[in-house]
N, C-alpha and C positions, 0 to 999 in steps of 0.2 A: 298501695302497699305491695301488691303482687308484682307490679311493674318495676318498682325499686329493687325488689329481690332478684328479678330477672336480670336487670342491668348489672347489679353487683356480682351475680354469678357469671355473667359474660365477661366482666372485667377480670375476675379471678381466673377464669379459663384462659383468657388471652395472656395473662401474666404467667400462668403455668406453662403455656406453650413457649413463651420467651425464655423461661428458665431452663427448659429441657431441650431447646433447639440445639442441634448439633453445630459446633463451629465449623467453619470452612477449612478443609485441608488444602494442600497444594494442588492435588488432583481435582478437587471441586472447583477451585478458582481457575485452574487451567481450562477446564471444560466450559466454564462460564465465559472466560475471556475469548475462547475460540468462537463462541456464539455471538458475543456482544461487542467485541472490540471494534471501534469505528475504523481503525486502519485496515483491519481484515475485511470488514464489510465494504469499504471503499475499493479494496483490491479485487473483491468479487465483481464489482461493477466494471473495473478496468478490464478484467478477463472477459466479461460479457461483450464489451465494446470491441475487444480484439477479435472475438469470435464473429461478431457482425462484420468486421472488416474482411474476414476470410469468406464469409457468405457473399459479400459484395464482389470479391475477386472471382469467386466461382460463378457468380451470375454472368460474368462476361463470356462464359461458354455458351450461354443460352441466347436465343435471338432477341433482338429488340423490336418490340411491336409498338408502332405509333398510329394513333387514330385521330383524324381531324374531321370535324363536322362543322358545317356552317349553313346558315339560312339567311337569305336576303329578300327583302321586299322592296321593289323598285317602283317608285311613284311614276316615273317617266322612263320606261324601258328604252335603252339606246337604239333598238332596232324596231321600227314600226312595221306595219303590214306592207307587203310588196305586191304591186299589181302590174299588169301588162295589157296594152290595148290590143283589140282584134286586128286593127290596122297593122300593128307591128308584127302580128303573127301571119296574117293573110296577105298583107301588102296590097298591090294593085289588083290581085286576083279577087279579093273580097269586094273591092270597090266595083269591079266589073259585074259582079254578081248582085250588086246592090245591097250587100250586107252592111247594116249601119255599124259605125264604130262604137265599141263598148269596152269596158275594162273587166278583166278577169283577175281575181285575187289568187295569187300563187303561194303566198305565205301570210299567215294571219298576224305576224309580228310576235315579238317576245312577250311572254306572260309576265305579270308583275312579280311572281315569285321565282327564286332561283335557289336550289339546294345543291350543296357540294359535299362529297364524302371522299375521304382518302384513307386507305389502310396500307401502311408500309411495314414490311417485315425484313429486318436486316440480320443475317446470320454470318458471324465471322467464320472464315474457312481456314486461313493460315495467317499467323501474326508473328512468326519467327520466335515462338516460345514466350512471348511477353505475358500472355494470360497464364500459362502454366507456371512460369517463374514468379508471377505476382501471387498466385495461390500458395506456392511454397514459401515465399517471403513472409506472408501473413501467418502461415502455419508456424513458422519459427518465432514470430512475435508472440503468438499465443503461448508457445512453450516457455518463452521468457517470462511472460506475465504469470503463468502458473508457477514457475520456479520462484518468482518474486514473492508470491503468496506463501509458498512452502518455506522460503527463507525467512519471511516475516514471522511466520508461526514459530519457527525455531528461535529466532531472535527474541520474540516476545516471551517465549517460555523461559528463556535464560533471564531476561529482565525481571519476569515475575518472581522467579526463585531468588534473584538478587534482592528485590524489594523485600520479600518475606524474610530472607536471612538478615538483611540490614535492619529490618524492624525488630527482629528477635535480639540481635546484638545491641542495638540502641536501647532497648528496654532493659537489658541486663546492665548496661553501662549506667542507665538512669538509676537503677536500684542501688548500685554501688555508690553513686554520687549522693543519693539521699542518705545512705548509711554513713558515708564519710562526713556529710553535712551535719548530722546529729552529733558525731564525735567532735567535729570542729566547734559546734555550739558549746559543748561541755568544756572544750579546751579554752575557749574565749572566757567562759565564766571563771575557770581556775586562774587564767592569766590576769583577768581583771581584779580578782580578789587578791592575788599575790602582789599585784602592783600597788593596790591600795594599802596593803599591809606592809609594803616595803621589802618583800622577799623576792620580787621579780622586777625586771627592768621594763621600762616603757616599750623598748624595742621588741621584747618578747610578746607583749600584749598586742602591739601593732602587727607583728608578724602573724599572730593567730588570727587577727581580724582579716588581714590580707589573704591568708590561706582560705578562710571561709568565703570571702568575696570571689576568689578564683573558682571555688567549687560551685557557687551559685551561678556564676557566668557559664561555666561548663554545663551545668544542669539546663540552663535556658537554651544553650546551643543544641543540646541533645533533644530537648522537647520540640524545638523548631525542626530538627532533622526528622523526628518521628512524624510530625504533622505533614512534612513534605513527602515522606515515604507513603503515608496513607493516601495522600492526594494522588500520587502516582499509581497506587494500587486501584483506587477508585476509577481513575481514567482508563487503566488497562482492562479492568474487568467489567466496567459499566455499572458497578454497584455504588450508587451515589452516597449511601449512608453507611458504607463499610467502616467498622470501628475495630480497634485493636482487639477488643474482647471477642469479636466474631471470628477470630483467626486462631487456628491451632497448627503451629508449625515449629519444628526444631531443625536447624541446619544439620545436614549429614556430614559431619567432620571427617568420618572415616572414608566416605566416598571422595571427598576433596583431596585427602591424602593419597588415595589410590591414583587419582588423576596426576598428582604431583610426581608419583613414582613410575608412571608409564614411560615406555621407551620413547624418548624424545625424537630420535631419528625417524621412527615410524609416524609420530605426530606431525613432524615437519613434512613428510611425504604426503600424508593425508590432507594437509592444509592446502597443498597446491595441486592435488590430483583432480582428475575430471569428475570424481564423485562429489567434490565440494560444490555446493549450489552456486556460490559466487563465481567459481571457475567455469561451471557449466553455462551460466548466463553470459559470461564474456565470450565463450566459444560459440554459443548460438548467435551472438551479435556479429561475429565474423561471418558465419554462414548466411545470415540475413543480408549483410552488406554485399556478399558475393552474388546473391540472387538479384540484388538491386543493380549490380554492375551488368549482369546478363540482360536485365530488362533494358537498361540504357543502350547496350550494344545492339539490341533488337530494333532500335529506332534509328540506326545509322543511315546516312543518306543513301538513297537508291534501293533500300530494302522495302518493297511494297507490302502493305497489308492487303489481304484478299478477302472479299466478302461477297455474299450473294444477297441480292435485294429483290423482293417480290412486292409489287405495288398493285393494289386494286383500287380503282377510282370510279366515282359516279358523279354526274352533273346533269341536272334537269330541273324542270319547273314543278314536278310532282314529288311529294315526300315519299321516299321508298317505303314499301310495305304497308303504307297507311292509305295514301290516296290511290284511286283507281287509275289504271292505264299508265302507271309510272314506268312500265317496261315497254311502252309503245314505240320508243325510239332506241336506237343503239347508243345509249348515253353512258355506257360503262367502258372501263379500260382495264386491262390486265397485262402487266409487264413483268419480265424477269430480266435482271441485270447482274452481271458479274463486274464488280468494281475493284480497282487497284488504286491504292493511295500511298504515297510516299513523300517525304520531304527531300527535296533536292539540295536546298541550301537555305539556311536561316541565320547566316552571319557567324556560324560556328557554335551556336548554343548546344546542339546535339553533342558535339565533341567535348564541349565544356562539361556537360552533364556526365559523359562517360568518365572523364578525368576526375570529376567530383566523386563519383561512385568508387573509383579506384582509390582515391584518397580516403574514402570512408572505410574501405577494407583495411587499409594500412592503419587507420586510427583505431579500428576495432582490435587489430593485432596488438597495438601499443597498449590499449586498455586491458587486454588479457595479461600482458606481461606486467603492467602496473599493478593489477589485482594480485598477482602472485607475489610481487615484491611487498605490497602493503600487508598481505596476510602473513607472510613470513616475518616481517618486522613486528607486527602486532603479537604474533606467537612468541617471539623471542622476548619481547617486553613483558609479557605475562609470565613467561618462565622466570624472569628475574624477579617479578613481583612475588611469585610463589616461593622462590628460594629465599628471598629476604624475609618473607613472612614466617617461613618455617624456622629460620635461624633466630628470629626475634621471639617466636613462640617458645623455643627451647630455652632462650635466655630468661624470659619472664616466668616460665614455669619453674626454672631453677631458682630464680630470685624469690618466687612465692614460697618455695620450700624453706629458703634461708630466712625470710621475714617471719614465717610462722614459727620457726625455731627460736628466733630472737624474741618473738612475742611470748612464747612459753617461758623463756628465760626471764623476761621482764616480770611476768606474773609471779614466778618463783621468788625473784628478788624483792618484789613488793611485799611479800609476806614476811621477808626478813628485814624490810625497811631500807633496802638499797636502791629502790626505784620508786617513782611516783606515779600517780594516776595520769598526770599529763604525759609522761613517757609512754604509757600504754596507749593512751588516746592517739598520740602522734604516730605510734607504730601501726595502730588500726587504720589510720588515714593513709599511711604509706602502703599498707596491704591493699586497701581499696583502689588506690591509684595504680598499683601494679596490676590488679585484676582488670582495670579499665584498659590499660595498655595491652594486656593479653587478649582481651576481647576484640580490641581494634585490629590486632594482627590476625586473629582468626577470621575476622570479617574480610581483611585483605586477602587471606588465603582463599576464602570462598569466592571472592570476585575474580581473582586470577584463575582459579580452577574452572569456574563457569565460562570465562572468556576462552580458555584453551579448549574446553569441551565444544563450544560453538564454532570456533575457528577451524578446529580439526574435523568438524562434521561428525562428532560422536553422538549427537542427539538423534 
């Protein structure tokens, strides 16, 4: 019994927590997105890889150290023992003295074991700037990758606000459709009764039914849009079970109007200035290509790379530092070498690479100009979206005022018997439809303002 009470208390406690849990604000979701978003996490890994490329490039300043060790056991050594006879040494003098001929071993032959060790150290001295320019090249690539992440954060923050605003407006539109649907149901009932009693035409009844069907279809479309927006929010934030009820957000219409009223000449200048992350990335692409060209020119025919090499070697039948007498013979070597290496001709591949890098510089310049053009065109397109949305908002707000006045008049006329319930219901549906159009244009204003904010680098 006590256990059941404990479980019940726990359930009530958890339910209480869920009731009083604070919904997510835009700032909350932005913070969560910056920590969980898979695109941003992937960008972090891309930056890490770029930094490793820089370390690889800097490693070329350091010497390269190679160590080779080998051990061989020879069952049949190639050199046997070497002997010489006393006759060969003493000749006829030995024979005259009566010394018998015998053999003296002057070399015991190779032992069965042979150990070899080689330590080579190569230090670049002069490479015509190839190492330095390679480091600078990869440094620029790191800057590009970091800017890409910065731009992605800005882009995602705009997308997040767009999703939240779209969700808000879609929910408001859904509420209007549900309200209009209830009025349409009442209108169908009136039309059906009127048709059965012979006071209304069949066409009026069918028109009421068609109007309700259109409202139902629009409701389904909005529900699908809400589901799609929630999926986008879940993907962006990494919150798999995010629901509409978990969100607290209202679009800042005044802020969007402020963006719409900003000096557009200034916005156009900001969009193509070097402060814009997209322009900075394109500019860094040019600088990186120029370093690539310098690296290619450093490999032109006849330009030798200079390096110092030190070699320490050992070869003998005793294992160094372990077996005794391993130093009994002069079995080591120590050499210092200055080396020069250059390509004299390779069929023109070096020249082709230089021309390829020059072309890459030109391509990067074209990319920069293209980025400026695309940003300018996108900005102008969103200016038009904003202007059209503001014009339509003014129209639908004026129309809403007129429709509300007409509804007031119809209510007054109904009391006097000059209008019917169906007239009022039809007017209510018309008001809801106008509200939906107004919400759609406010959503368009939001999307246009957010796009301008991103393109002009106002984030």
